[in-house]
Every structure is written in structure tokens, then in C-alpha cells.
C-alpha positions, 0 to 999 in steps of 0.5 A: 473565834474571829480571824484576827483572834485566830491569827493572833493566837497563832502569833503567840504560839509561834513565839512572835509576841513579847510583853514590855513591862514598863511604866511608860511604855508598856505594851506588846512587841513583836519578837526578832529571831534573837528574843529581842523587841523588833517593834511594836504590834500594831494597836488593833492587834494588841486589843485582840491580845488583851482579849485573849488574855481575858479569855485565858487563851494566852498569858503574860508571865509577871517580871521584876523591872521593865523587861520583855517577856514572852506571851504565852499559850495557855492550855486552853489556847492551844486546845482552841488552836487544835480545833481550828488548824488542820493537821499538816499533810505528810508526804507519803 
């Protein structure tokens, strides 16, 4: 997994990415703290997110109408993250 793929997967795992289902403006958006759209994800990261979806590491739930839906990490994506992320250090 490349650094860009890993960063994009981490962004999704952190709840930072939405997908806008619209005819004219479909695509990935950043998520604001309140869950609303906070701007477009850069094209290079959109391409990486598409790749992660094809690899079934992330998923986009279907929605009716033009809505922003959270992009979610799949079980395979969580497994991929667990193999590269070190566990956090705990203070003794």
C-alpha cells in the first residue's frame, strides 16, 4: 500500500470523507465536524479513494437523491490499517 493510499484510508477511518450523490456534482467531499460537506477532496485523493473502493477497502452506501453519505472503511480496510498502524503508546 502506498503512502497516499494509506493516508486516504486513514481519512476515511477518521470520518473525514463524504461522497456526494448528485448528477452534476457527484464526488468526494471533506466532512465538517457536524457531518456537513466542507469542500471538495483533491483530484489525486479522489483517484486513490476510487482505487480503495475497487479493492473493497472502503465502501459508499447507496442513497436516494442528491445527498452526502459517509464513506466507510470495510472489514478488509480495517485489517489493512491494523497491519500498518502501531498500537498507541500507553503511559505507565
